[in-house]
C-alpha positions in Angstrom: -52.4 52.8 42.5 -51.2 50.3 39.8 -48.3 48.2 40.9 -45.1 48.6 38.8 -44.3 45.5 36.7 -41.2 43.8 38.0 -38.4 42.4 35.7 -37.7 38.7 35.6 -34.5 39.3 37.6 -36.4 41.1 40.4 -38.7 38.1 41.0 -36.0 35.5 41.0 -33.9 34.6 44.0 -30.1 34.7 43.8 -29.8 30.9 43.1 -32.3 31.2 40.2 -30.5 34.2 38.8 -27.2 32.4 38.9 -28.6 29.3 37.1 -30.3 31.6 34.5 -27.0 33.4 33.8 -25.1 30.1 33.6 -27.4 28.5 31.1 -27.5 31.7 29.1 -23.7 31.9 29.0 -23.4 28.3 27.9 -26.0 28.8 25.1 -24.1 32.0 23.9 -20.8 30.1 23.8 -22.4 27.2 21.9 -23.9 29.6 19.4 -20.6 31.5 18.9 -18.7 28.2 18.6 -21.2 26.9 16.0 -20.6 29.9 13.7 -16.8 29.7 14.2 -16.8 26.0 13.2 -19.2 26.7 10.3 -16.8 29.4 9.1 -13.8 27.0 9.3 -15.7 24.3 7.5 -16.7 26.6 4.6 -13.3 28.1 4.4 -11.5 24.8 4.7 -10.0 23.6 7.9 -9.1 20.0 7.4 -5.7 20.1 5.7 -5.3 16.3 6.0 -8.0 15.6 3.5 -7.9 15.8 -0.3 -10.5 17.7 -2.2 -12.0 17.0 -5.6 -12.0 19.7 -8.3 -14.7 20.7 -10.7 -12.4 22.2 -13.3 -13.2 25.9 -12.6 -10.2 27.9 -13.4 -10.4 30.0 -10.3 -11.6 27.8 -7.4 -12.2 24.1 -7.3 -15.2 22.7 -5.5 -14.2 21.4 -2.1 -16.6 19.2 -0.2 -13.9 17.6 2.0 -13.4 20.6 4.2 -9.8 20.7 3.2 -7.8 23.6 1.8 -9.5 24.6 -1.4 -7.5 23.4 -4.4 -6.9 26.0 -7.1 -6.8 25.1 -10.8 -3.9 25.8 -13.2 -2.6 28.9 -11.4 -2.3 26.7 -8.2 -0.1 24.1 -9.9 3.6 23.9 -9.2 5.9 25.8 -11.6 8.0 22.7 -12.3 5.8 19.6 -12.4 7.5 16.3 -11.9 5.7 13.1 -12.8 7.1 9.6 -13.3 7.9 8.6 -16.8 5.3 6.5 -18.6 6.1 2.8 -18.3 4.2 0.5 -20.6 4.9 -2.4 -18.3 2.9 -1.0 -15.4 1.0 1.9 -16.8 -2.4 1.7 -18.5 -2.2 3.5 -21.8 -5.0 4.3 -24.1 -4.5 5.7 -27.6 -1.3 5.7 -29.7 1.5 4.5 -27.4 3.9 6.7 -29.4 1.6 9.8 -29.5 3.1 13.3 -29.4 1.0 14.3 -26.4 0.6 12.4 -23.2 -2.1 13.1 -20.6 -1.4 11.4 -17.2 -4.6 11.4 -15.1 -4.8 10.8 -11.4 -8.3 9.7 -10.6 -10.8 8.3 -8.1 -13.6 6.1 -9.4 -16.1 7.4 -6.9 -15.4 11.1 -7.5 -18.2 12.8 -9.4 -15.9 15.2 -11.2 -13.6 12.2 -12.2 -16.7 10.6 -13.7 -17.3 13.7 -15.8 -13.7 14.0 -16.8 -13.6 10.4 -17.8 -16.2 11.2 -20.4 -14.2 14.1 -21.5 -11.1 11.9 -22.0 -13.1 9.3 -23.9 -14.1 12.1 -26.3 -10.4 13.2 -26.6 -9.5 9.6 -27.5 -12.3 9.4 -30.1 -11.0 12.6 -31.8 -7.3 12.6 -31.0 -6.4 8.9 -30.3 -3.6 9.0 -32.8 -2.0 12.1 -31.4 -2.7 11.8 -27.7 -2.1 8.9 -25.3 -4.1 8.7 -22.0 -2.4 7.3 -19.0 -4.5 6.4 -16.0 -3.1 6.4 -12.4 -5.0 5.9 -9.1 -5.6 8.5 -6.5 -8.5 7.3 -4.2 -9.7 9.9 -1.7 -10.2 7.8 1.3 -11.6 10.7 3.4 -14.4 11.2 0.9 -14.9 7.8 -0.7 -14.3 4.8 1.4 -15.0 2.5 -1.5 -12.6 4.1 -4.0 -9.5 2.1 -3.0 -11.4 -1.1 -3.2 -12.6 -0.2 -6.7 -9.2 1.0 -7.7 -7.8 -2.5 -6.9 -10.6 -4.1 -8.9 -9.6 -1.9 -11.9 -6.0 -3.1 -11.6 -7.2 -6.8 -11.2 -9.1 -6.4 -14.5 -6.0 -4.9 -16.0 -3.9 -7.9 -15.0 -6.1 -9.8 -17.4 -5.8 -7.3 -20.2 -9.2 -5.6 -19.6 -8.3 -2.5 -17.7 -10.0 0.1 -19.9 -13.1 -1.9 -20.6 -13.6 -2.6 -16.9 -12.8 1.0 -15.9 -15.3 2.4 -18.5 -17.9 0.1 -17.0 -17.3 1.2 -13.4 -17.4 4.9 -14.3 -20.5 4.4 -16.4 -22.3 2.4 -13.7 -21.5 4.4 -10.5 -23.3 7.6 -9.6 -20.3 8.5 -7.5 -19.9 9.2 -3.8 -19.9 5.6 -2.7 -23.0 4.7 -4.5 -21.7 1.7 -6.5 -22.8 -1.7 -5.2 -19.5 -3.4 -4.6 -21.1 -6.8 -5.3 -21.2 -5.8 -8.9 -17.4 -5.8 -9.2 -17.0 -9.6 -9.7 -20.1 -9.5 -11.9 -18.4 -6.9 -14.2 -15.4 -9.3 -14.4 -17.7 -12.1 -15.6 -19.5 -9.7 -18.0 -16.2 -8.9 -19.6 -15.1 -12.5 -19.9 -12.4 -12.4 -17.3 -11.3 -15.4 -15.3 -13.5 -14.9 -12.2 -11.4 -17.1 -10.0 -8.2 -15.2 -10.7 -10.1 -11.9 -10.4 -11.6 -12.7 -7.1 -8.2 -13.9 -5.7 -6.6 -10.6 -6.8 -9.5 -8.6 -5.6 -9.8 -10.2 -2.1 -6.0 -10.2 -1.5 -5.7 -6.6 -2.6 -2.8 -7.5 -4.9 -2.3 -4.0 -6.2 -2.3 -2.1 -2.9 1.3 -1.1 -3.3 0.9 0.0 -6.9 -2.1 2.2 -5.9 0.0 3.8 -3.1 2.8 4.5 -5.6 0.3 6.1 -8.0 -0.9 8.3 -5.2 2.6 9.4 -4.2 3.3 10.2 -7.8 0.2 12.3 -8.1 0.9 14.2 -4.9 4.5 14.8 -6.0 3.2 16.2 -9.3 1.1 18.8 -7.4 -2.2 17.0 -7.2 -4.3 18.2 -4.2 -7.5 16.6 -5.3 -9.1 14.7 -8.2 -9.2 14.7 -11.1 -5.7 15.9 -11.5 -3.9 15.5 -14.8 -0.6 16.5 -16.3 -0.5 17.2 -20.1 3.0 16.5 -21.5 3.8 18.1 -24.8 6.0 16.9 -27.6 9.0 18.8 -26.2 8.4 17.5 -22.7 6.7 20.7 -21.4 4.2 19.9 -18.7 0.9 21.6 -17.9 -1.4 20.8 -15.1 -5.1 20.1 -15.7 -6.3 20.7 -12.2 -10.0 19.7 -12.3 -12.6 18.3 -14.6 -12.0 20.6 -17.5 -14.7 20.4 -20.2 -13.7 18.8 -23.6 -13.5 22.2 -25.4 -10.9 23.4 -23.0 -8.8 20.3 -23.1 -9.0 20.3 -26.9 -7.8 23.8 -27.0 -4.7 22.8 -24.9 -4.1 19.9 -27.2 -4.3 22.0 -30.3 -1.8 24.5 -28.9 0.8 21.8 -28.5 0.0 20.3 -31.9 0.4 23.7 -33.6 
């Protein structure tokens, strides 16, 4: 007569059965925990970090694991942003233009890099009617180099070469902490800056406070990520540009105000 096959539990002694159950339970809990954490990450569970936005009108790309930033429809109803001050702000275009676009940006954010190109195109076509104001919002949680680069931009600005230096940084970096920081002093030399003054400013982080003030202004204006911009019309009406909107979309907004 053929002997009946026994189950694994029938051939194990009580101690082995206990250990098997313990290991199995731990593995089950780890698996469940993994999927819970994955769900939190995908949904956004780190409210302390800022995201960067891709300009999609519905949902902005969020790789920081923070609360997903929403574009225009997620902006505050009443946007407050500090008045433009020619003594401390970096202004490109006609200083007395009808329309102002205040941009809060991070030099290592890939969407900021794309929007920088959009704004360069805006200046080419609407430089007499639009002024571009650049303010800093480095996302430390995503880009550990961004604050250092922001200070370098400001140090170049102290010698009257802010926009030339900024264009060079955005053109050179591939974003996400890929810029070789040893290039920053070389850029200064390339643009004819006083290297000694630049290095002193750069090493002493002379513009740390200004960068912090820019950040506070951006957050008060409703910025939850970068790039975040505020378009101010001739009558003072403010509209959020929450993300890296393409040129055609920004141009449409400009034309609405001009008309």
